[in-house]
Backbone as a ProteinNet text record, in pm:
[ID]
protein_1_A
[PRIMARY]
MGKESKIEWTHHTFNPWWGCVRVSPACKFCYAETWAKRLGEDLWGGKADRRFFSDSHWNEPIKWDREAATDGKRRRVFCASMADVFENRKDLHVARERLWQLIEATPHLDWLLLTKRIEHVKKLAPWSGKWPRNIWLGASTEKQNWLEKRVDHLLSHDVSVRFVSAEPLLGHLEIAPWLAKPNSKEAGINWVIAGGESGVNARWMNPAWVESLRDQCREAGVPFHFKQWGHWGPEEIIKEGISARAQRVEVVGRMGEMIRMVKVGKTKSGRLLDGSTWDEFPIVL
[TERTIARY]
122.4	-7.5	111.6	45	144.5	16.9	49.4	-23.7	75.5	65.5	155.3	218.3	135.9	259	339.1	431.5	527.5	476.4	361.7	342.6	258.7	282.3	263.8	105.1	5.3	-124.1	-255	-196.7	-234	-181.2	-262.3	-229.5	-168.7	-285.5	-222.9	-231.8	-160.6	-239.4	-267.9	-343.4	-398.3	-425.8	-395.4	-396.7	-449.1	-559.8	-625.7	-597.6	-472.1	-385.6	-281.2	-152.3	-69.4	-74.9	-10.6	18.1	-76.2	-3.3	-132.1	-78.8	-136.1	-38.4	-48.4	75.3	89.3	-12.3	-56.6	-183.8	-145.1	-91	-34.6	96.3	130.3	272.5	306.1	233.8	281.7	321.5	264.8	314.4	481.2	506	703.5	742.2	793.2	894.4	791.1	707.9	607.9	718.5	677.5	743	690.3	562.1	532.8	584.1	581.5	663.6	793.9	851.5	1034.8	979.2	935.3	916.3	879.7	811.3	759.4	864.9	941	1040.5	1177.9	1161.9	1277.3	1300.8	1160.3	1135	1056.3	1135.2	1144.6	986.1	905.9	728.3	757.9	708.5	634.3	509.2	455.2	318.2	269.6	340.1	329.8	274.3	174.9	139.7	-1.8	-45.2	-213.8	-180.3	-53	-49	-37.1	23.3	95.5	-29.8	29.8	-60.5	-60.8	-144.8	-170.2	-152.8	-116.6	-46.9	-158.3	-247.3	-335.9	-304.5	-396.3	-317.3	-416	-373.7	-442.9	-567.5	-622.5	-747.1	-693.7	-576.7	-503.8	-447.2	-424.4	-418	-507.9	-637.8	-806.2	-813.4	-777.2	-832.3	-777.6	-676.2	-625.7	-651.9	-721.7	-809.7	-918.8	-965.1	-1061.6	-1009.3	-883.2	-829.2	-819.8	-771.5	-773.6	-909.7	-996.7	-1134.3	-1164.9	-1105.6	-1155.1	-1090.2	-969	-864.4	-905	-964.8	-1034.5	-1145	-1213.4	-1329.6	-1291.8	-1207.4	-1165.9	-1095.7	-1027.7	-937.9	-1074.5	-1172.9	-1240.4	-1179.7	-1115	-985.7	-1015.4	-1087	-1097.2	-959.1	-946.7	-794.7	-829.8	-709.9	-724	-657.4	-709.4	-654	-655.7	-531.3	-461.9	-517.8	-598.1	-611.2	-622.9	-530	-393.6	-284.1	-186.1	-46.9	19.7	-14.7	66.5	-49.2	-163.3	-252.4	-308.1	-442.4	-488.8	-688.1	-715.3	-860	-982.9	-974	-1007.9	-1012.8	-855.6	-847.1	-981.8	-980.1	-1103.6	-1037.2	-1026.9	-961.2	-1088.5	-1149.4	-1210.8	-1154.8	-1008.9	-961.8	-963	-1000.3	-1001.7	-1144.5	-1240.5	-1396.1	-1372.6	-1354.8	-1402.6	-1305.8	-1172.8	-1097	-1173.3	-1259.3	-1295	-1404.9	-1512.3	-1635.2	-1608.3	-1507.4	-1440.4	-1403	-1346.5	-1309.7	-1421.4	-1497.3	-1628.2	-1716	-1717.3	-1759.5	-1682.6	-1571.4	-1478	-1448	-1506.9	-1502.3	-1623.3	-1793.9	-1880.4	-1887.1	-1753	-1780.1	-1708.2	-1599.5	-1507.1	-1526.3	-1630.7	-1721.4	-1626.8	-1506.7	-1415.1	-1295.9	-1286.5	-1166.9	-1211.4	-1170.6	-1157.3	-1114	-1137.9	-1076.8	-1079.6	-947.9	-920.1	-848.9	-988	-992.6	-882.5	-798.5	-704.8	-679	-709.3	-715.9	-667.3	-643.1	-619.5	-723	-810	-909	-1022.6	-1046.7	-1158.3	-1276.5	-1283.8	-1406.3	-1425.8	-1380.4	-1401	-1549.1	-1559.9	-1544.2	-1735.7	-1797.9	-1908.4	-2005.6	-1912	-1914.4	-1846.8	-1786.2	-1687.3	-1747.6	-1755.6	-1833.3	-1990.6	-2026.2	-2159.1	-2241.6	-2204.1	-2285	-2345.6	-2465	-2545	-2590.7	-2615.7	-2673	-2547.5	-2595.8	-2480.9	-2413.2	-2288	-2154.6	-2143.2	-2117.4	-2082.1	-1988.1	-2010.5	-1986.6	-1800.8	-1792.2	-1655.3	-1532.2	-1576.5	-1531.1	-1466.3	-1353.6	-1311.3	-1236.7	-1291	-1287.5	-1180.2	-1047.7	-967.4	-901.4	-859.4	-806.4	-671.4	-629.2	-406.2	-464.3	-402.5	-407.1	-269.9	-160	-20.7	18.5	-65	-87.7	-243.6	-215	-348.9	-470.3	-406.7	-493.8	-538.1	-451.2	-565.4	-618.9	-608.4	-698.3	-811.8	-847.1	-955.1	-1011.3	-920.9	-1041.8	-1072.7	-1029	-1089.6	-1158.6	-1170.7	-1235.5	-1372.5	-1420.9	-1594.2	-1623.1	-1526	-1561.4	-1596.6	-1496.6	-1484.2	-1594.4	-1644.7	-1721.2	-1848.6	-1905.4	-2029.6	-1996.3	-1978.5	-2006.8	-2022.2	-2118	-2166.9	-2095.1	-1968.8	-1906.3	-1852.3	-1833.1	-1770.2	-1671.8	-1543.2	-1450.2	-1409	-1418.5	-1343.1	-1210.7	-1107.8	-951.5	-907.8	-797.4	-668.9	-562.9	-512.7	-340.5	-266.7	-179.7	-117.7	51.1	33.9	184	214	357.7	444.2	345.6	391.4	330.8	438.7	362.1	461.1	440.2	308.9	296.5	221.2	169	89.1	-56.6	-108.1	-262.2	-330.6	-454.1	-534.7	-694.6	-685.1	-784.7	-842.7	-863.9	-961.5	-1088.5	-1162.5	-1256.1	-1341.6	-1291.1	-1349.8	-1332.1	-1275.2	-1250.7	-1389.8	-1403.6	-1550.3	-1579.3	-1646.8	-1734.9	-1776.8	-1742.6	-1821.4	-1942.4	-2015.9	-2179.4	-2245.5	-2167	-2222.6	-2288.7	-2411	-2433.1	-2368.2	-2301.7	-2214.8	-2131.3	-2121.7	-1991.4	-1895.9	-1777.3	-1626.4	-1516	-1419.5	-1298.8	-1284.8	-1269.6	-1265.2	-1092.4	-990	-911.4	-773	-655.4	-555.4	-421	-379.3	-254	-148.5	-39.9	91.1	185.6	300.6	436.4	537.8	642.3	722.8	721.9	832.2	860.5	970.2	987.4	1096.3	1174.8	1292.6	1346.8	1441	1548.6	1673.7	1641.9	1506.1	1499.3	1374.3	1353.6	1268.3	1281.4	1192.4	1187.3	1169.3	1185.9	1195.1	1074.2	1027.3	884	951.7	873.9	890.2	823.9	893.3	820.1	693.8	690.3	614.8	460	498.4	327.6	302.4	377.3	303.4	246.6	355.7	268.2	170	162	23.9	-89.9	-77.2	-190.4	-205.2	-85.3	-150.9	-231	-173.7	-230.9	-390.8	-396	-563.3	-641.8	-589.9	-642.7	-666.6	-597.5	-593.8	-725.2	-707.2	-840.6	-961.3	-958.5	-1075.3	-1119.5	-1053.2	-1058.7	-1066.9	-991.8	-985.8	-861	-865.7	-718.4	-612.7	-520.5	-375	-302.6	-226.7	-133.7	-44.5	121.3	223.9	285.8	317.7	371.1	524.9	560.8	711.6	780.7	924.4	954	1000.7	1051.8	1045.9	1233.4	1286.2	1438.5	1500.3	1432.4	1467.2	1422.1	1506.7	1457.6	1510.5	1480.3	1522.3	1637.9	1736	1906.1	1872.3	1824.9	1815.9	1781.8	1699.2	1649.7	1692.8	1791.2	1876.9	1979.2	1973.3	2112.9	2223.8	2226.8	2396.9	2388.2	2535.1	2541	2510.2	2527.6	2480.6	2676.6	2633.4	2768.9	2787.8	2918.2	2959.6	2910.4	2907.3	2859.6	2688.7	2664.9	2449.3	2431.6	2329	2268.3	2167.5	2201.5	2123	2080.7	1940	1873.2	1837	1809.8	1744.4	1620.6	1504.8	1339	1289	1238.1	1194.4	1048.1	1056.7	985.1	859.3	778	665.6	694	787.4	832	928.7	931	1068.3	1168.1	1197.2	1307	1376.9	1492.8	1552.4	1585.6	1548.4	1593.1	1612.8	1755.5	1834.7	1750.1	1749.2	1702.7	1781.9	1806.2	1950.6	1880.5	1966.7	1887.6	1981.8	1924.8	1953.4	1882.4	1787.5	1672.1	1583	1474.1	1362.4	1402.8	1501.9	1478.4	1556.8	1685	1736.4	1658.1	1592.7	1505.7	1387.9	1303.1	1219.2	1072	1028.1	879.8	788.6	945.5	919.7	886	768.7	728	676.9	793.9	814.4	826.1	953.8	923.3	857.4	721.9	653.4	619.5	575.1	483	328.5	282.3	112.9	78.2	16.6	-46.4	-196.9	-257	-405.3	-466.8	-589.7	-701.8	-829.9	-930.4	-1070.3	-1085.3	-1205.6	-1297.5	-1427	-1434.9	-1561.5	-1650.5	-1765.1	-1861.8	-1900.4
-130.4	-15.1	90.2	245.9	336.6	464.1	552.2	706.5	773.5	856.2	946.9	826	721.9	635.3	675	594.6	591.5	590	504	478.8	621	632.2	756.3	803.7	678.2	742.8	689.9	684.9	690.3	752.5	808.9	898.8	803	675	561.4	425.7	362	199.5	141.7	23.8	-29.6	-206.9	-254.9	-399.6	-475.4	-558.3	-630.3	-748.5	-792.3	-909.9	-872.7	-959.4	-1011.5	-1105.9	-1153.5	-1282.5	-1319.1	-1428.5	-1415.5	-1556.4	-1563	-1665.2	-1641.2	-1708.3	-1619	-1709.7	-1593.1	-1639.1	-1611.9	-1533.5	-1512.1	-1394.1	-1425	-1403.7	-1297.6	-1170.5	-1052.6	-1039.2	-1208.4	-1231.8	-1298.8	-1316	-1384.4	-1356.1	-1210.4	-1159.3	-1077.7	-1060	-1008.6	-946.8	-783.4	-734.1	-710.9	-772.4	-776.2	-924.8	-1019.4	-1156.8	-1156.2	-1050.2	-1039.6	-949.5	-852.8	-742.5	-853.5	-939.5	-1001.6	-1139.9	-1161	-1291.1	-1170.6	-1069.3	-987	-977.2	-940.1	-956.4	-1086.9	-1195.9	-1312	-1348.6	-1302.8	-1358.3	-1460.3	-1555.5	-1702.5	-1701.8	-1606.9	-1573.8	-1606.8	-1680.9	-1683.3	-1827.1	-1872.9	-2007.3	-2041.4	-2142.6	-2198.2	-2239.5	-2300.6	-2347.7	-2278.7	-2176.6	-2053.5	-2003.7	-1956.5	-1877.8	-1716.4	-1671.9	-1485.8	-1432.9	-1336.6	-1235.2	-1098.8	-1157.6	-1056.5	-960.7	-822.7	-725.4	-721.8	-613.3	-554.3	-473.3	-425.3	-308.9	-161.3	-147	-15.2	24	-115.3	-116.6	-65.4	-111.9	-122.1	28.9	76.3	206.7	340.3	288.9	442	478.8	372.8	438.1	555.1	506.2	628.3	734.9	732	881	936.5	861.6	959.5	972	919.9	954.5	1099.6	1090.5	1247.8	1364.4	1341.4	1446.7	1491.9	1353.4	1394.4	1524.5	1515.2	1541.1	1670	1701.1	1822.2	1899.2	1860.6	1947.4	1914.4	1866.5	1885.6	1822.5	1767.8	1706.2	1574.2	1492.2	1306.6	1231.1	1155.3	1091.6	955.4	913.4	771.9	680.8	550.4	428.7	296.7	260.6	171.6	49.6	-48.5	-177.9	-281.2	-400	-397.9	-423	-349.7	-363	-510.3	-598.8	-702.3	-855.2	-825.8	-945.3	-884.3	-981.4	-977.3	-963	-876.2	-870	-998.5	-999.1	-1116.6	-1291.8	-1277	-1438.1	-1508.6	-1569.4	-1717.6	-1824.3	-1761.6	-1866.6	-1820.7	-1941.8	-1936.2	-1857.5	-1842.4	-1750.8	-1601.3	-1620.5	-1466.9	-1372.8	-1466.2	-1423.9	-1307.3	-1326.9	-1244.5	-1101.6	-1109.2	-965.7	-914.4	-974.2	-913.7	-849.8	-891.2	-849.8	-712.8	-713.4	-596.9	-513.6	-547.6	-402.8	-334.2	-421.5	-391	-274.6	-333.3	-259.1	-104.8	-116	9.4	82.7	32.2	103.3	174.3	109.2	196.9	346.7	288.2	365.5	489.6	488.3	588.1	690.1	752.2	790	893.2	959	1084.7	998.1	887.3	859.9	736.2	737.8	655.4	553.6	420	250.6	243.5	220.9	150.4	11.4	-88.9	-222.3	-278.9	-334	-386.7	-541.3	-584.8	-743.5	-823	-916.4	-986.6	-1096.6	-1107.5	-1229.8	-1141.8	-1061.9	-1011.6	-1097.1	-1239.9	-1285.2	-1336.6	-1320	-1372.1	-1249.2	-1124.8	-1032	-1051.8	-1123.5	-1106.9	-1220.7	-1304.9	-1412.4	-1334.4	-1286.6	-1204.5	-1117.2	-1009.2	-842.3	-867.7	-733.5	-795.1	-719.3	-619.9	-521.1	-612.4	-567.7	-590.3	-485.6	-441.4	-299.9	-201.8	-93.7	-2.3	1.7	-15.9	-10.4	140.8	128.3	261.2	340.6	478.8	575.3	554.7	526.1	556.6	435.7	331.9	227.6	263.3	222.7	199.8	92.8	-4.6	-122.9	-152.9	-256.6	-217.7	-389.9	-422.2	-525.3	-515.7	-612.2	-601.1	-671.8	-585.8	-695.5	-679.9	-750.6	-752.5	-761	-879	-866.9	-879.4	-896.1	-892.6	-1026.5	-1153.2	-1232.6	-1231	-1150.6	-1138.1	-1034.5	-908	-822	-856.3	-948	-1037	-1129.8	-1185.8	-1291.8	-1205.8	-1113.1	-1042.8	-874.8	-836	-720.4	-696.9	-818.6	-881.5	-844.9	-924.2	-930.9	-770.4	-725.6	-579.4	-483.9	-489.2	-422.2	-447.2	-563.3	-620.3	-551.6	-480.3	-394.3	-252.2	-215.8	-78.7	-7.1	50.4	131.2	288.3	379	491.4	512.1	423	414.5	268.2	230.7	101.3	88.8	56.7	66.2	-43.7	-8.9	-116	-35.3	-136.9	-147.7	-246.2	-169.9	-257.6	-233.3	-292.2	-256.3	-430.2	-504.9	-461.1	-499.6	-415.7	-408.1	-494.5	-617	-705.6	-731.8	-650.9	-637	-560.8	-590.7	-453.2	-506.1	-417.5	-363.4	-306.9	-397.3	-331.6	-289	-210.1	-147.5	-63.7	-15.9	74.4	43.7	-123.8	-132.8	-94.3	-134.5	-149.8	20.8	109.1	269.6	287.7	389	428.6	572.6	568.1	660.9	804.5	916.5	1036.1	1044.3	1092.6	1069.4	934.2	825.2	712.6	628.1	582.1	506	339.8	311.1	195.5	133.9	70.2	28.7	39.8	158.4	131	150.2	155.3	184.1	347.5	361.8	505.5	552	476.7	560.1	427.3	447	323.8	388.2	292.3	306.9	194.4	234.2	160.4	192.4	56.8	96	-50.8	12.4	-123.5	-178.5	-312.5	-418.9	-336.5	-325.7	-295.2	-419.7	-414.1	-551.3	-582.4	-645.3	-692.3	-784.1	-896.4	-951.7	-921.2	-785	-711.1	-728.9	-753.5	-739.4	-587.4	-599	-472.9	-437.4	-285.6	-296.8	-200.3	-231.7	-178.4	-55.3	69.8	181.6	208.4	145.6	111.9	77.2	2.7	-96.8	69.7	144	226.9	327.7	390.4	478.9	469.8	336.5	296.4	294.8	252.1	278.9	411.1	482.9	639.4	704.4	649.8	725.7	692.7	555.1	492.7	615.9	562.4	707.9	817.6	899.6	1017.1	1007.2	911	940.6	897.4	858.6	799.7	913.6	976	1118.2	1035.6	899.6	840.9	878.1	926.7	923	837.1	886.3	794.7	818.6	751.4	746.9	652.2	727.6	678.1	642.8	546.3	528.6	559.1	420.9	436	359.7	408.2	271.4	168.4	178.7	26	-7.9	-83.8	-133.1	-99.6	-115.2	-83	58.5	119.5	269.6	235	360.8	379.5	471	415.7	502.5	645.3	672.7	842.2	932.5	880.1	970.2	949.3	874.9	887.4	961.5	1043.1	1184.1	1123.2	1033.1	1016.3	884.7	834.1	769.6	612.8	551.3	443.4	382.4	244.3	193	115.7	119.4	66.8	-101.2	-143.7	-302.6	-287.1	-216.4	-192.6	-278.9	-406.3	-474.5	-393.7	-412.7	-366	-434.3	-401.9	-469.8	-409.7	-408.4	-318	-401.1	-304	-312.4	-242.8	-276.7	-257.7	-130.3	14.6	122	88.6	199.7	169.7	244	280.4	328.9	232.2	132.8	21	60	212.5	216.6	137.6	132.7	42.9	154.9	87.8	178.3	48.2	145.1	58.8	70.5	-13.3	-58.9	-88.5	-11.5	-33.2	-46.7	-131.6	-150.1	-102	39.6	110.2	147.8	82	62.4	176.9	173	248.9	425.7	449.1	592.5	616	556.8	686.8	663.2	540	535.7	672.4	669.7	789.3	752.7	856.7	850.9	937.7	995.4	1071.9	989.5	1026.2	959.7	1056.2	1065.5	1201.8	1302.1	1304.2	1436	1463.1	1463.4	1461.7	1382.9	1381.9	1303.1	1275.7	1161.1	1142.2	1154.2	1204.3	1194.1	1235.9	1184.7	1205.9	1085.1	1164.5	1066.2	1067.6	1022.9	1059.4	1153.7	1187.8	1287.1	1214.4	1235.8	1167.2	1283.9	1315.3	1403.5	1335.9
-2.3	-20.2	-4.1	-83.7	-79.1	-66.5	-14.9	-8.1	-142.6	-219.7	-306	-365.4	-474	-528.7	-625.3	-666.4	-735.3	-895.4	-882	-1002	-1101.9	-1193.7	-1240.1	-1281.5	-1301.9	-1319.2	-1201.7	-1090.1	-971.5	-860.3	-748.3	-644.2	-506.2	-533.4	-421	-471.1	-369.2	-397.6	-270.8	-314.6	-178.6	-243.7	-149.8	-149.3	-75.8	-84.6	-8.7	73.3	-55.5	-3.5	-103	-50.2	-155.6	-196.8	-344.7	-397.8	-513	-587.2	-743.1	-794.6	-937	-988.8	-1145.7	-1183.2	-1338.8	-1416.1	-1477.8	-1603.4	-1758.2	-1804	-1955	-1953.1	-2074.3	-2101.7	-2019.5	-1999.4	-1898.5	-1802	-1739.3	-1580.7	-1600.7	-1687.4	-1721.3	-1607.5	-1616.5	-1516.7	-1435.2	-1342.4	-1293.3	-1142	-1164.3	-1068.4	-882.6	-889.8	-775.4	-704.2	-789.4	-735.4	-718.4	-793.3	-742.5	-617.1	-609.9	-482.2	-362.3	-371.8	-262.5	-226.3	-298.7	-283.9	-237.8	-272.5	-204.7	-69.4	9.1	113	161.3	105.2	205.5	168.2	104.4	100.5	32	46.4	-71.1	-105.4	-221.2	-182.1	-325.2	-412.7	-569.1	-574.9	-661.3	-704.2	-637.6	-718.1	-679.8	-522.3	-490.7	-355.2	-230.6	-281.2	-163	-111.3	3.9	137.4	55.8	77.2	75.5	168.7	136.4	296.5	271.6	419	429.2	573.1	606.3	682.1	799.3	869.5	981.1	952.1	1050.3	1043.3	1060.7	1066.3	1028.7	876.4	819.8	717.6	598.8	649.1	662.7	596.2	709.9	773.8	675.5	591.4	505.8	425.8	349.1	250.1	332.3	411.5	491.5	526.4	570.5	582.5	471.3	349.9	215.2	127.5	167.7	112.2	211.8	355.2	413.9	407.4	336.8	286.8	127.2	17	-108.1	-59	41.1	45.4	115.8	161.7	266	139	67.6	-69.3	-173.5	-171.9	-299.3	-436.9	-383.6	-554.5	-513.5	-612.8	-620.3	-641.1	-563	-560.3	-632.1	-696.1	-774.5	-664.3	-682.7	-612.6	-664.9	-654.5	-784.9	-684.9	-717	-626.9	-782.2	-744.1	-643.7	-720.7	-634.9	-713.5	-699	-638.3	-512.6	-548.7	-592.3	-605.2	-718.1	-756.4	-842.3	-777	-786.2	-703.2	-734	-857	-950.1	-935	-863.1	-834.9	-782.9	-832.1	-773.8	-647.3	-528.9	-439.6	-304.4	-200	-155.7	19.8	-12.5	131.8	75.8	-24.8	-67.6	-41.2	-25	-36.4	96.1	189.4	281.2	278.5	252.2	185.7	77.9	-7.2	-127.1	-104.5	5.3	54.3	125.4	215.8	245	165	52.8	-59.1	-92.7	-120.2	-179.9	-91	52.9	141.9	144.7	160.5	179.7	35.9	-52.3	-187.9	-175.9	-149	-103.4	-53.1	101.6	207.5	169.8	39.7	13.8	-126.8	-127.5	-229.2	-348	-293.1	-304.9	-390.6	-370.2	-389.9	-543.2	-630.2	-779.9	-780.9	-748.3	-746	-867.1	-898.5	-1048.5	-1015	-1079.6	-1056.6	-1174.2	-1146.4	-1279.6	-1216.8	-1345.2	-1349.6	-1462.4	-1485.8	-1599.3	-1592.5	-1480	-1469.6	-1496.9	-1601.2	-1614.8	-1658.4	-1665.6	-1708.4	-1602.3	-1413.3	-1330.1	-1240.7	-1359.1	-1250.1	-1215.2	-1332.7	-1308.5	-1172.6	-1173.9	-1050.8	-943.4	-938	-797.6	-757	-823.4	-799.9	-764.9	-654.4	-583.2	-680	-760.9	-838.9	-974.3	-1015.6	-1138	-1197.1	-1314.5	-1384.4	-1346.2	-1337.2	-1289.9	-1167.8	-1215.6	-1064.7	-1023.6	-868.7	-805.5	-913.8	-884.3	-964.2	-966.6	-825.6	-811.1	-825.1	-948.7	-968.9	-1134.8	-1183.3	-1259.8	-1299.6	-1391.5	-1384.6	-1544.4	-1529.1	-1630	-1675.9	-1791.2	-1794.4	-1855.8	-1822.4	-1860.8	-2008.4	-2122.3	-2220.5	-2300.7	-2310.1	-2343.4	-2485	-2593.4	-2671.7	-2745.7	-2862.7	-2976.4	-2898.7	-2923.8	-2865.7	-2735.3	-2631.2	-2498.6	-2486.5	-2582.5	-2586.7	-2617.5	-2736.7	-2785.9	-2709.1	-2591.4	-2480.1	-2417.8	-2342.7	-2226.9	-2307.1	-2393.3	-2438.9	-2384.4	-2459.1	-2461.9	-2285.9	-2206.4	-2064	-2015.3	-2039.8	-2004.1	-2021.7	-2132.3	-2188.8	-2172.2	-2129.1	-2097.5	-1886.7	-1846.6	-1753	-1729.8	-1695.6	-1625.9	-1575.8	-1603.8	-1501.9	-1595.2	-1481.2	-1518.7	-1626.3	-1624.9	-1657.2	-1742.6	-1836.7	-1863.1	-1929.8	-1868	-1935	-1964.4	-2042.2	-2057.6	-2069.2	-1967.1	-1969.4	-2028.7	-2141.6	-2238	-2152.5	-2048	-2023.1	-1883.5	-1939.5	-2059.1	-2200.4	-2328.9	-2412	-2479.1	-2558	-2592.4	-2757.1	-2817.9	-2954.8	-2985.9	-3125	-3153.6	-3138.7	-3098.2	-3055.5	-3162.2	-3233.4	-3305.5	-3239.3	-3147.9	-3016.3	-3089	-3190.2	-3264.6	-3265.3	-3266.5	-3261.2	-3157.8	-3045.2	-2900.9	-2844.8	-2896.9	-2841.4	-2846.3	-2711.5	-2681.4	-2839.5	-2863.3	-2957	-2866.8	-2962	-2920.2	-2881.7	-2805	-2825.2	-2853.8	-2793.8	-2818.3	-2700.3	-2672.9	-2600.9	-2568.6	-2675.5	-2691.1	-2601.7	-2545.6	-2433.6	-2518.5	-2419.8	-2519.6	-2430.8	-2456.3	-2399.2	-2384.4	-2271.9	-2195.4	-2226.4	-2192.1	-2137.2	-2175.7	-2251.9	-2241.6	-2189.2	-2082.5	-2065.3	-2120.1	-2144	-2223.6	-2162.3	-2173.4	-2110.3	-2148	-2156.4	-2150.5	-1997.7	-2000.4	-1908.7	-1857.3	-1714.9	-1619.4	-1558.7	-1506.4	-1413.8	-1531.1	-1442.9	-1534	-1624.5	-1619.5	-1752.7	-1837.7	-1875.9	-1930.6	-2053.9	-2120.2	-2271	-2322.3	-2478	-2532.2	-2566.1	-2579.6	-2678.5	-2793.6	-2895.8	-3012.5	-3028.3	-3038.5	-3039.4	-3131.3	-3251.7	-3343.4	-3307.2	-3167.5	-3106.8	-3034	-2954.6	-2850.9	-2963	-3018.5	-3151.7	-3226.7	-3246.1	-3304.1	-3161.4	-3083.4	-2964.4	-2934.6	-2943.9	-2916.1	-3036.2	-3168.1	-3280.1	-3279.7	-3234.4	-3231.8	-3180.2	-3053.7	-2933.5	-2954	-3009.7	-3084.9	-3165.9	-3277.6	-3371.2	-3327.1	-3230.8	-3143.5	-3020.6	-3008	-2890.3	-2756.4	-2729.7	-2566.3	-2530.9	-2403	-2382.2	-2317.3	-2368.3	-2359.9	-2277.3	-2187	-2081.3	-2130.4	-2173.8	-2156.9	-2022.2	-1969.8	-1818.7	-1862.3	-1957.1	-1936.9	-2063.5	-2095.9	-2160	-2131	-1994.9	-1917.8	-1910.1	-1927.8	-1909.5	-2021.2	-2144.6	-2312.4	-2328	-2422.2	-2465	-2594	-2676.1	-2816.7	-2784.2	-2832.5	-2802.1	-2846	-2975.3	-3036.1	-2894.5	-2800.8	-2684.9	-2573.9	-2549.6	-2443.6	-2445.2	-2411.9	-2349.9	-2315.5	-2250.6	-2196.4	-2102.3	-2059.4	-1978.2	-2027.7	-2150.9	-2222.5	-2193	-2135	-2132.4	-2263.1	-2308.3	-2434.3	-2423.7	-2284.5	-2289.7	-2239.4	-2269.2	-2258.4	-2376.1	-2363.3	-2451.9	-2512.8	-2677.3	-2778.8	-2864.7	-2908.9	-3004	-3149.4	-3268.8	-3358.5	-3381.7	-3399.1	-3484.2	-3550.4	-3632.2	-3735.7	-3697.8	-3745.2	-3722.3	-3812.4	-3774.5	-3866.9	-4022.6	-4073.7	-4200.3	-4233.6	-4146.9	-4204	-4179.7	-4117.4	-4042.2	-3933	-3938	-3816.7	-3680.8	-3556.1	-3446.5	-3362.3	-3313.2	-3203	-3057.1	-3039.7	-2860.7	-2777.4	-2679.8	-2561.8	-2409.7	-2368.3	-2235	-2139.2	-2030.7	-1985.6	-1817.1	-1806.7	-1713.8	-1728.2	-1639.8	-1645.6	-1628.4	-1558.6	-1532.1	-1626.9	-1709.1	-1806.6	-1951	-1984.2	-2059.4	-2050.6	-1937.6	-1953.2	-1964.5	-2021.6	-2055.4	-2164.8	-2256.5	-2361.8	-2506.9	-2524.8	-2683.6	-2760.2	-2902.3	-2969.7	-2911.9	-2799.8	-2748.7	-2672.3	-2632.2	-2522.9	-2448.7	-2301.2	-2221.7	-2237.6	-2207.3	-2207.4	-2100.6	-2052.1	-1923.7	-1907.5	-2010.9	-2037.1	-1958	-1930.4	-1835.7	-1886.2	-1792.6	-1841.2	-1792.9	-1827.5	-1779.3	-1702.2	-1586.8	-1528.8	-1458.1	-1501.2	-1424.5	-1335.9
[MASK]
+++++++++++++++++++++++++++++++++++++++++++++++++++++++++++++++++++++++++++++++++++++++++++++++++++++++++++++++++++++++++++++++++++++++++++++++++++++++++++++++++++++++++++++++++++++++++++++++++++++++++++++++++++++++++++++++++++++++++++++++++++++++++++++++++++++++++++++++++++++++++++++

């Protein structure tokens, strides 16, 4: 859990528990699993225990909600960075029910529920019809096949914001058919987040993939947020500090040009895409 989260697209993070199971290629080098192991926690896998938290942990969002109400400014809460809210295990049901109650008790916070198990939402979430207005529901989609498996489940829920997190982005996404259309009552994706993978084992992201995703969003008028290049970045935008021994790979850009990607770490690779940062968010009335 964290107030003033370092994740660029949220203010706070909250975890009802720690632990998960890998379900798709994006999970191969899971940062949360790596972090938990670094702290001596064995929480990943179907047979592993999950880590639960005390009342003081659960009371923090109540404080955040009061602060947001006092300031008159809504705050976004990413739930959950170290777990998946829709992992279907019996030992998680009590904590999950407590989470639903917490969300309803904090109306000045926008809860970003991001999952790789969007197909479980209908069974595990308590709401039918229109959901509470402070819930944004998201699906992780790292490649086209995973987008197509998950997107219909995402669009089937009546929430204030439906979003896709393409991080780590591992291939080209043709997302335009599902992006929200202006002045349309048809369900669509209202926000897209994209980013490259971080960590020593990170896979590179072709700039063509993220540029295409941005352009599809711009054409549809859907907010786009570029979180980071990750451990690999285009050599041409990295100003200094590239070791001669740094790993490099050449990829083919959108115009057929060769782009050299270099492994320098996410701090040096930064967040610039075509010379700009892309920090767009949906507007919720």
